[in-house]
C-alpha positions, -999 to 999 in steps of 0.1 A, spaced: -423 -8 -62 -385 -12 -66 -359 11 -51 -338 30 -75 -300 27 -74 -285 61 -66 -251 75 -74 -242 72 -37 -251 35 -38 -228 30 -68 -200 50 -52 -203 30 -20 -203 -3 -40 -173 8 -59 -154 16 -28 -162 -18 -13 -152 -35 -45 -118 -16 -46 -112 -25 -10 -118 -62 -17 -95 -61 -47 -68 -45 -27 -71 -72 0 -68 -99 -26 -37 -83 -42 -21 -80 -8 -29 -117 0 -15 -128 -34 16 -107 -29 23 -122 6 17 -158 -6 40 -153 -36 67 -139 -14 64 -166 13 50 -141 38 81 -121 35 71 -96 8 98 -76 -10 74 -47 -10 61 -32 23 31 -11 28 36 24 42 22 16 76 45 -14 80 75 7 69 67 34 94 63 9 122 95 -10 113 116 21 109 99 41 136 94 71 113 66 96 105 45 96 74 62 128 64 97 113 66 86 84 45 71 107 20 104 126 18 123 94 10 98 87 -18 99 123 -32 137 124 -32 140 91 -49 160 74 -22 137 44 -22 117 27 -49 80 26 -45 48 15 -62 14 30 -59 -14 4 -61 -50 14 -56 -41 45 -36 -16 27 -13 21 31 -14 44 1 -13 82 4 -7 110 -18 -17 124 -36 14 159 -40 1 161 -3 -7 150 6 29 175 -19 44 204 -5 23 194 31 31 194 25 69 226 4 68 246 33 56 
């Protein structure tokens, strides 16, 4: 007797698949940028700029930095961040 595939099984598979795709996209981005990506993930920006998630969200909402949302993760333009904090 074979086990039936449940909705939870499919949901879990989908989450694993999306995670694998996201890792591949990040790897490709880093390779294309020579390990110095022009777009930084939220966690990297918060660590680099020593800021809270809320402060970073405010920069995004007010349009002070460009961002991209890819598979649920935000990426911020490195040159925009540098220009903002050089002022």
